[in-house]
N, C-alpha and C positions, 0 to 999 in steps of 0.2 A: 777422175783426174789422174793423168799420168805422172810419173816421177819428176820429169822436168818442170811441168806446170806446178806441181806441189812445192818444188824447191823455189820456184819463182814466187808463188803465193807466200811462202815463208819469208822471203826477202821483202816483199811488199808489207807484210805484217811487221817485220823488224823496222822498216822505214816509217811505220805509222799510218799506212794507207787504210782508209775505210774500205770495207769489203775486199780484202786482199785477194780472195779467191776469184772474185769478179774481174779485177784488174788483170790477174794472171791468165785467166781463161780467155779474156778478150785478146791479150797479146798472142797467146798460143793459137787460138782459133781464127782470129781475123788478121793476124800479122801486123797489128798496130803496135808501134813502139810505146806501150803503156808505161814501161819502167822509166824511159826518158821523159815522157810527159809528166808522170807523177813527180819524179825527182825535181824537175825544173820548177813545177808549180809549188811543191813543198818549200823549196828554197826561196821562191819569190814571195810566198806568204810570210816567210820569216822576216821579210823586210817591211811588212805591213804592221802598223801598231797592233799589238795583241789586244784582244777583246778585254775590256775592263781596265786596261792599263792607263793610269793617269800620271805616273811618275815622270814620263817623258816631257810633260808640260813644264814641270819645274826645272828639269835639266835644260830645256830649251831657253827658258827665261834666264837661267844662270849663264848659259853659254853666250847668249846674245849680249848680256851685260858686260861680259869679259871680251867680247869681240865686235864692238860697235863698228859699223861701217863695212864689215866684211859681208860677202854674199850670204844671204839668208838670215842675217842678224836682225831683220825686221820682225821675225817670227816671235821672238821673246816678248818685245813690247806689246805686240798685238794680243798675245795670249794673256799677258798681265792685265791689259785693259778689259778683256773678257771676264777674267776672274774678279776684277774690281767692280764690275757691273753685276756680279752675283751669279754668273753663268756656272752651272754645275760642271766641274772638271770632267765628269763622266760623259756629259753631253758633248763637250768639246772633243773628247777622244772618239766618241761615236761618229761625229761629223767627219773627222779626219780619217778614221778607219774606212768609212763608207766611200769617201772620195778616193782613197788609195785603192780600194777594190775597183772602183770605176776605171781608174787609170790602168791598173793591171789588166782588167778585161779588155779595155780598148787597145792596149799595146799587143796583147795576144791576138786580138781580132785583126789588127793591122798586119801581123805576120802573114795572114792568109788573104787579105784584101787591102790593097794600098788605098782604096777609097777614090774619091773624086780628084784626080790629078790631071794636069795638062796633057794634051795628046802627045807632046814630044817626049814625055817620060812615062807613058802608060806601060811601056815594056819593062820598067824597073819594078822588081818584086823582091820581097824579103822572105827569109825562111829561118826557122830554128832547126839546127841540125845537131846530131850527136856525132862527135869526132873521137878518134882514138888519140893516144899519146903523141903520135907523130903528126896530127892534124888532118888525117884522112877522114873523109865523111863516111860514117857508118850507116846513118839512117836519117830521114827527115822526121820531124814531129809536126804533124799537120793538125789543123782545126783545134789548136790549143785552147782557144776561148771557150770551147764546149765543156772543158773540165775545170774551169776556174771556180765556179760555185761549189762543185762537189768536193773540192779540196780545201774549202774553208776549214781551218783548224778547229773551229768551234763545233762543226758538224751541223750547224743551223743554216748553212748556205746563205749567210748574210741576213737572215731574218732577225728581227729584234729579240732580245732576251724575253723570256715569258712575262716578266714584270712590265715590259714596255709594249707588249702586244695589244 
């Protein structure tokens, strides 16, 4: 591994990437913007309910009670009804986390394939790009969906905890 790749691997390690040397080598050898890819997905995963976290449920119930009639305020009462029926808060959290993963994967896939759209708009495509401070495009980040599972912060790639397997 040359010095530049070693520095890049050290940065991947600092950012918390699994297999930092592999990410760095891929960027160096294949010319794929793996740093942009990893950083975007790391930040996206930070918006997904953390594995095993149930505190958000009670925060949502409280927020909804204080903000009746506002957008998304129906979540708290729905969560409250689930808890009243004896649903384990961890099960609620797992369902939400998995659905959030599905949305993240689908949005990343949509960046590479707009799907089944009308002929008049088939020419419209989207992309995730890395830009500099002045807004100039530096690089595209393609096939993002291919890395969503491998960047799951638990390292389990969305597989159940061993006690749930």
